C-alpha positions in Angstrom: 35.8 -20.4 -9.1 35.2 -17.3 -7.0 34.2 -15.4 -10.2 31.5 -18.0 -10.8 30.2 -17.7 -7.2 30.1 -13.9 -7.5 28.3 -14.1 -10.9 25.7 -16.5 -9.4 25.1 -14.2 -6.4 24.7 -11.1 -8.6 22.3 -12.9 -10.9 20.2 -14.1 -8.0 19.9 -10.5 -6.8 18.8 -9.2 -10.2 15.1 -10.1 -10.0 14.8 -8.4 -6.6 16.4 -5.3 -8.0 14.1 -5.2 -11.0 11.0 -5.7 -8.7 12.1 -2.9 -6.5 12.6 -0.6 -9.4 9.0 -1.2 -10.5 7.5 -0.2 -7.1 5.3 2.9 -7.3 4.6 5.0 -4.2 2.7 8.3 -3.7 2.7 10.4 -0.5 0.1 12.7 0.9 0.2 14.9 4.1 -2.7 14.9 6.6 -2.8 16.5 10.0 1.0 16.7 10.2 1.4 13.0 9.2 2.7 11.5 6.0 0.6 8.7 4.4 2.2 6.7 1.7 0.3 4.3 -0.7 2.5 1.9 -2.7 1.9 -0.5 -5.5 4.3 -3.5 -5.8 3.5 -4.9 -9.2 3.5 -8.7 -9.5 4.9 -10.6 -12.5 2.7 -10.9 -15.5 -0.6 -12.6 -14.6 0.3 -12.5 -10.9 -1.2 -10.5 -8.1 -0.1 -6.9 -7.3 0.4 -5.8 -3.7 -0.9 -2.6 -2.2 0.7 -1.2 0.9 -0.5 1.7 3.2 2.1 3.3 5.5 1.8 6.3 7.8 4.9 8.1 9.2 7.1 5.2 8.0 5.0 2.5 9.8 3.4 -0.1 7.7 -0.4 -0.3 8.4 -1.2 -3.1 5.9 -0.2 -4.9 2.7 -2.8 -6.7 0.7 -3.0 -8.4 -2.7 -5.1 -6.6 -5.4 -8.1 -9.1 -4.9 -8.5 -8.0 -1.3 -7.5 -4.3 -1.6 -10.8 -3.1 -3.2 -13.0 -2.8 -0.1 -11.3 -2.6 3.3 -12.7 -2.0 6.7 -10.3 -2.4 9.6 -11.5 -1.7 13.1 -9.2 -1.1 16.1 -10.6 -1.0 19.6 -8.3 1.2 21.7 -7.4 -0.3 25.1 -8.2 1.5 28.3 -5.2 2.8 30.1 -1.6 3.4 28.8 -0.9 1.9 25.4 1.3 2.5 22.4 -1.1 3.8 19.7 -0.8 5.4 16.3 -1.4 9.1 16.7 -4.2 9.0 14.1 -6.0 6.4 16.2 -6.4 8.8 19.1 -9.5 10.6 17.9 -11.5 10.6 21.1 -13.4 7.4 20.7 -13.2 3.9 22.0 -12.4 2.6 18.5 -11.3 3.8 15.1 -11.7 2.4 11.7 -9.6 2.5 8.5 -12.0 2.2 5.5 -11.5 2.5 1.8 -9.8 0.6 -1.0 -8.0 0.6 -4.3 -10.8 0.3 -6.9 -10.1 -1.0 -10.4 -10.7 1.3 -13.4 -11.5 -0.5 -16.6 -11.5 0.6 -20.2 -12.3 -1.6 -23.2 -12.8 -4.6 -20.9 -9.3 -4.3 -19.4 -8.1 -3.0 -16.0 -6.1 0.1 -16.8 -5.7 1.7 -13.4 -6.6 1.6 -9.7 -7.7 4.6 -7.6 -7.0 4.4 -3.9 -8.9 6.2 -1.1 -8.6 5.6 2.6 -10.3 7.2 5.6 -8.7 6.8 9.1 -11.5 7.7 11.4 -12.4 11.3 10.5 -9.2 11.9 8.5 -8.8 11.1 4.8 -5.3 9.8 4.7 -5.2 8.8 1.0 -7.3 10.7 -1.5 -7.5 9.7 -5.2 -4.1 8.1 -5.5 -4.1 6.7 -9.0 -1.8 3.9 -10.3 -1.8 3.5 -14.1 -1.1 0.2 -15.8 0.6 -0.2 -19.1 -1.8 -1.4 -21.8 -0.8 -2.6 -25.2 
């Protein structure tokens, strides 16, 4: 009986392991920080997830439908506060703008190109995720 339980547990973990293997991430350096853009592919005919992280801290994760045109605004509080270093650019607020824009060929989406600006710094520049086409 314990073999059956072990087999069931291992089989239940297999989809997660396969999904993790398909994750694609690219890193770029900016102003002494590491920005990472990741694509978590969905199952066929399901949504993909795009994630931006800086210095190991997740900034956002969005499905492909909402990752094309992003404008996030942060108003920095007055006084002591915990802030991302890239948010401290001398103003009262800072925006993250950009997106992962679809690239089509022969009426099919074949790639997405991601660009993101955090205030005056381009944290992600021309990160391209290719899709398999048959």
